[in-house]
mmCIF entry with sequence, helices, sheets and N, C-alpha, C, O atoms, coordinates in Angstrom:
data_MODEL
# 
_entry.id   MODEL 
# 
_entity.id                         1 
_entity.type                       polymer 
_entity.pdbx_number_of_molecules   1 
# 
_entity_poly.entity_id                      1 
_entity_poly.type                           'polypeptide(L)' 
_entity_poly.nstd_linkage                   no 
_entity_poly.nstd_monomer                   no 
_entity_poly.pdbx_seq_one_letter_code       MEPDVPLPQTLLSHPSYLKVF 
_entity_poly.pdbx_seq_one_letter_code_can   MEPDVPLPQTLLSHPSYLKVF 
_entity_poly.pdbx_strand_id                 A 
# 
loop_
_entity_poly_seq.entity_id 
_entity_poly_seq.num 
_entity_poly_seq.mon_id 
_entity_poly_seq.hetero 
1 1  MET n 
1 2  GLU n 
1 3  PRO n 
1 4  ASP n 
1 5  VAL n 
1 6  PRO n 
1 7  LEU n 
1 8  PRO n 
1 9  GLN n 
1 10 THR n 
1 11 LEU n 
1 12 LEU n 
1 13 SER n 
1 14 HIS n 
1 15 PRO n 
1 16 SER n 
1 17 TYR n 
1 18 LEU n 
1 19 LYS n 
1 20 VAL n 
1 21 PHE n 
# 
_struct_asym.id          A 
_struct_asym.entity_id   1 
# 
loop_
_struct_conf.conf_type_id 
_struct_conf.id 
_struct_conf.pdbx_PDB_helix_id 
_struct_conf.beg_label_comp_id 
_struct_conf.beg_label_asym_id 
_struct_conf.beg_label_seq_id 
_struct_conf.pdbx_beg_PDB_ins_code 
_struct_conf.end_label_comp_id 
_struct_conf.end_label_asym_id 
_struct_conf.end_label_seq_id 
_struct_conf.pdbx_end_PDB_ins_code 
_struct_conf.beg_auth_comp_id 
_struct_conf.beg_auth_asym_id 
_struct_conf.beg_auth_seq_id 
_struct_conf.end_auth_comp_id 
_struct_conf.end_auth_asym_id 
_struct_conf.end_auth_seq_id 
_struct_conf.pdbx_PDB_helix_class 
_struct_conf.details 
_struct_conf.pdbx_PDB_helix_length 
HELX_P HELX_P1 AA1 PRO A 8  ? SER A 13 ? PRO A 8  SER A 13 1 ? 6 
HELX_P HELX_P2 AA2 SER A 16 ? VAL A 20 ? SER A 16 VAL A 20 1 ? 5 
# 
_struct_conf_type.id          HELX_P 
_struct_conf_type.criteria    ? 
_struct_conf_type.reference   ? 
# 
loop_
_atom_site.group_PDB 
_atom_site.id 
_atom_site.type_symbol 
_atom_site.label_atom_id 
_atom_site.label_alt_id 
_atom_site.label_comp_id 
_atom_site.label_asym_id 
_atom_site.label_entity_id 
_atom_site.label_seq_id 
_atom_site.pdbx_PDB_ins_code 
_atom_site.Cartn_x 
_atom_site.Cartn_y 
_atom_site.Cartn_z 
_atom_site.occupancy 
_atom_site.B_iso_or_equiv 
_atom_site.pdbx_formal_charge 
_atom_site.auth_seq_id 
_atom_site.auth_comp_id 
_atom_site.auth_asym_id 
_atom_site.auth_atom_id 
_atom_site.pdbx_PDB_model_num 
ATOM 1  N N  . MET A 1 1  ? 5.627  3.439  -21.276 1.00 0.00 ? 1  MET A N  1 
ATOM 2  C CA . MET A 1 1  ? 5.248  3.111  -19.890 1.00 0.00 ? 1  MET A CA 1 
ATOM 3  C C  . MET A 1 1  ? 3.944  3.804  -19.494 1.00 0.00 ? 1  MET A C  1 
ATOM 4  O O  . MET A 1 1  ? 3.725  4.973  -19.812 1.00 0.00 ? 1  MET A O  1 
ATOM 5  N N  . GLU A 1 2  ? 3.096  3.073  -18.805 1.00 0.00 ? 2  GLU A N  1 
ATOM 6  C CA . GLU A 1 2  ? 1.812  3.653  -18.404 1.00 0.00 ? 2  GLU A CA 1 
ATOM 7  C C  . GLU A 1 2  ? 1.679  3.644  -16.886 1.00 0.00 ? 2  GLU A C  1 
ATOM 8  O O  . GLU A 1 2  ? 1.246  2.648  -16.307 1.00 0.00 ? 2  GLU A O  1 
ATOM 9  N N  . PRO A 1 3  ? 2.052  4.759  -16.231 1.00 0.00 ? 3  PRO A N  1 
ATOM 10 C CA . PRO A 1 3  ? 1.974  4.863  -14.769 1.00 0.00 ? 3  PRO A CA 1 
ATOM 11 C C  . PRO A 1 3  ? 0.526  4.824  -14.276 1.00 0.00 ? 3  PRO A C  1 
ATOM 12 O O  . PRO A 1 3  ? 0.260  4.668  -13.084 1.00 0.00 ? 3  PRO A O  1 
ATOM 13 N N  . ASP A 1 4  ? -0.390 4.968  -15.216 1.00 0.00 ? 4  ASP A N  1 
ATOM 14 C CA . ASP A 1 4  ? -1.816 4.949  -14.841 1.00 0.00 ? 4  ASP A CA 1 
ATOM 15 C C  . ASP A 1 4  ? -2.233 3.554  -14.362 1.00 0.00 ? 4  ASP A C  1 
ATOM 16 O O  . ASP A 1 4  ? -3.243 3.388  -13.678 1.00 0.00 ? 4  ASP A O  1 
ATOM 17 N N  . VAL A 1 5  ? -1.421 2.554  -14.744 1.00 0.00 ? 5  VAL A N  1 
ATOM 18 C CA . VAL A 1 5  ? -1.763 1.180  -14.345 1.00 0.00 ? 5  VAL A CA 1 
ATOM 19 C C  . VAL A 1 5  ? -0.587 0.529  -13.617 1.00 0.00 ? 5  VAL A C  1 
ATOM 20 O O  . VAL A 1 5  ? 0.051  -0.376 -14.155 1.00 0.00 ? 5  VAL A O  1 
ATOM 21 N N  . PRO A 1 6  ? -0.296 0.988  -12.394 1.00 0.00 ? 6  PRO A N  1 
ATOM 22 C CA . PRO A 1 6  ? 0.833  0.451  -11.613 1.00 0.00 ? 6  PRO A CA 1 
ATOM 23 C C  . PRO A 1 6  ? 0.506  -0.905 -10.988 1.00 0.00 ? 6  PRO A C  1 
ATOM 24 O O  . PRO A 1 6  ? 0.503  -1.053 -9.766  1.00 0.00 ? 6  PRO A O  1 
ATOM 25 N N  . LEU A 1 7  ? 0.233  -1.884 -11.837 1.00 0.00 ? 7  LEU A N  1 
ATOM 26 C CA . LEU A 1 7  ? -0.107 -3.219 -11.327 1.00 0.00 ? 7  LEU A CA 1 
ATOM 27 C C  . LEU A 1 7  ? 1.164  -3.969 -10.924 1.00 0.00 ? 7  LEU A C  1 
ATOM 28 O O  . LEU A 1 7  ? 2.228  -3.750 -11.502 1.00 0.00 ? 7  LEU A O  1 
ATOM 29 N N  . PRO A 1 8  ? 1.051  -4.839 -9.948  1.00 0.00 ? 8  PRO A N  1 
ATOM 30 C CA . PRO A 1 8  ? 2.198  -5.614 -9.476  1.00 0.00 ? 8  PRO A CA 1 
ATOM 31 C C  . PRO A 1 8  ? 2.782  -6.478 -10.593 1.00 0.00 ? 8  PRO A C  1 
ATOM 32 O O  . PRO A 1 8  ? 3.987  -6.727 -10.631 1.00 0.00 ? 8  PRO A O  1 
ATOM 33 N N  . GLN A 1 9  ? 1.920  -6.930 -11.496 1.00 0.00 ? 9  GLN A N  1 
ATOM 34 C CA . GLN A 1 9  ? 2.381  -7.754 -12.615 1.00 0.00 ? 9  GLN A CA 1 
ATOM 35 C C  . GLN A 1 9  ? 3.272  -6.938 -13.544 1.00 0.00 ? 9  GLN A C  1 
ATOM 36 O O  . GLN A 1 9  ? 4.226  -7.456 -14.123 1.00 0.00 ? 9  GLN A O  1 
ATOM 37 N N  . THR A 1 10 ? 2.946  -5.655 -13.677 1.00 0.00 ? 10 THR A N  1 
ATOM 38 C CA . THR A 1 10 ? 3.739  -4.789 -14.547 1.00 0.00 ? 10 THR A CA 1 
ATOM 39 C C  . THR A 1 10 ? 5.142  -4.614 -13.986 1.00 0.00 ? 10 THR A C  1 
ATOM 40 O O  . THR A 1 10 ? 6.118  -4.563 -14.736 1.00 0.00 ? 10 THR A O  1 
ATOM 41 N N  . LEU A 1 11 ? 5.238  -4.523 -12.668 1.00 0.00 ? 11 LEU A N  1 
ATOM 42 C CA . LEU A 1 11 ? 6.540  -4.352 -12.023 1.00 0.00 ? 11 LEU A CA 1 
ATOM 43 C C  . LEU A 1 11 ? 7.422  -5.564 -12.279 1.00 0.00 ? 11 LEU A C  1 
ATOM 44 O O  . LEU A 1 11 ? 8.627  -5.442 -12.503 1.00 0.00 ? 11 LEU A O  1 
ATOM 45 N N  . LEU A 1 12 ? 6.801  -6.724 -12.242 1.00 0.00 ? 12 LEU A N  1 
ATOM 46 C CA . LEU A 1 12 ? 7.562  -7.958 -12.464 1.00 0.00 ? 12 LEU A CA 1 
ATOM 47 C C  . LEU A 1 12 ? 7.981  -8.064 -13.923 1.00 0.00 ? 12 LEU A C  1 
ATOM 48 O O  . LEU A 1 12 ? 9.073  -8.538 -14.237 1.00 0.00 ? 12 LEU A O  1 
ATOM 49 N N  . SER A 1 13 ? 7.102  -7.617 -14.805 1.00 0.00 ? 13 SER A N  1 
ATOM 50 C CA . SER A 1 13 ? 7.400  -7.688 -16.233 1.00 0.00 ? 13 SER A CA 1 
ATOM 51 C C  . SER A 1 13 ? 8.410  -6.616 -16.631 1.00 0.00 ? 13 SER A C  1 
ATOM 52 O O  . SER A 1 13 ? 9.191  -6.798 -17.564 1.00 0.00 ? 13 SER A O  1 
ATOM 53 N N  . HIS A 1 14 ? 8.380  -5.487 -15.904 1.00 0.00 ? 14 HIS A N  1 
ATOM 54 C CA . HIS A 1 14 ? 9.305  -4.397 -16.201 1.00 0.00 ? 14 HIS A CA 1 
ATOM 55 C C  . HIS A 1 14 ? 10.070 -3.980 -14.950 1.00 0.00 ? 14 HIS A C  1 
ATOM 56 O O  . HIS A 1 14 ? 9.632  -3.087 -14.226 1.00 0.00 ? 14 HIS A O  1 
ATOM 57 N N  . PRO A 1 15 ? 11.202 -4.614 -14.694 1.00 0.00 ? 15 PRO A N  1 
ATOM 58 C CA . PRO A 1 15 ? 12.011 -4.291 -13.511 1.00 0.00 ? 15 PRO A CA 1 
ATOM 59 C C  . PRO A 1 15 ? 12.483 -2.838 -13.539 1.00 0.00 ? 15 PRO A C  1 
ATOM 60 O O  . PRO A 1 15 ? 12.784 -2.254 -12.498 1.00 0.00 ? 15 PRO A O  1 
ATOM 61 N N  . SER A 1 16 ? 12.543 -2.268 -14.731 1.00 0.00 ? 16 SER A N  1 
ATOM 62 C CA . SER A 1 16 ? 12.990 -0.879 -14.862 1.00 0.00 ? 16 SER A CA 1 
ATOM 63 C C  . SER A 1 16 ? 11.926 0.081  -14.344 1.00 0.00 ? 16 SER A C  1 
ATOM 64 O O  . SER A 1 16 ? 12.207 1.242  -14.046 1.00 0.00 ? 16 SER A O  1 
ATOM 65 N N  . TYR A 1 17 ? 10.719 -0.418 -14.244 1.00 0.00 ? 17 TYR A N  1 
ATOM 66 C CA . TYR A 1 17 ? 9.603  0.417  -13.784 1.00 0.00 ? 17 TYR A CA 1 
ATOM 67 C C  . TYR A 1 17 ? 9.882  0.955  -12.388 1.00 0.00 ? 17 TYR A C  1 
ATOM 68 O O  . TYR A 1 17 ? 9.517  2.083  -12.059 1.00 0.00 ? 17 TYR A O  1 
ATOM 69 N N  . LEU A 1 18 ? 10.540 0.124  -11.566 1.00 0.00 ? 18 LEU A N  1 
ATOM 70 C CA . LEU A 1 18 ? 10.858 0.541  -10.197 1.00 0.00 ? 18 LEU A CA 1 
ATOM 71 C C  . LEU A 1 18 ? 11.839 1.703  -10.220 1.00 0.00 ? 18 LEU A C  1 
ATOM 72 O O  . LEU A 1 18 ? 11.787 2.589  -9.368  1.00 0.00 ? 18 LEU A O  1 
ATOM 73 N N  . LYS A 1 19 ? 12.728 1.691  -11.196 1.00 0.00 ? 19 LYS A N  1 
ATOM 74 C CA . LYS A 1 19 ? 13.733 2.756  -11.295 1.00 0.00 ? 19 LYS A CA 1 
ATOM 75 C C  . LYS A 1 19 ? 13.089 4.080  -11.680 1.00 0.00 ? 19 LYS A C  1 
ATOM 76 O O  . LYS A 1 19 ? 13.569 5.154  -11.316 1.00 0.00 ? 19 LYS A O  1 
ATOM 77 N N  . VAL A 1 20 ? 11.991 3.982  -12.425 1.00 0.00 ? 20 VAL A N  1 
ATOM 78 C CA . VAL A 1 20 ? 11.287 5.192  -12.857 1.00 0.00 ? 20 VAL A CA 1 
ATOM 79 C C  . VAL A 1 20 ? 10.733 5.921  -11.643 1.00 0.00 ? 20 VAL A C  1 
ATOM 80 O O  . VAL A 1 20 ? 10.699 7.152  -11.611 1.00 0.00 ? 20 VAL A O  1 
ATOM 81 N N  . PHE A 1 21 ? 10.295 5.151  -10.634 1.00 0.00 ? 21 PHE A N  1 
ATOM 82 C CA . PHE A 1 21 ? 9.762  5.758  -9.428  1.00 0.00 ? 21 PHE A CA 1 
ATOM 83 C C  . PHE A 1 21 ? 10.886 6.489  -8.707  1.00 0.00 ? 21 PHE A C  1 
ATOM 84 O O  . PHE A 1 21 ? 10.661 7.082  -7.652  1.00 0.00 ? 21 PHE A O  1 
# 
């Protein structure tokens, strides 16, 4: 996971990304 690029597209591609926050 690359938090350096918190793009909206990444959130859609990785729903787990929201959980990381």
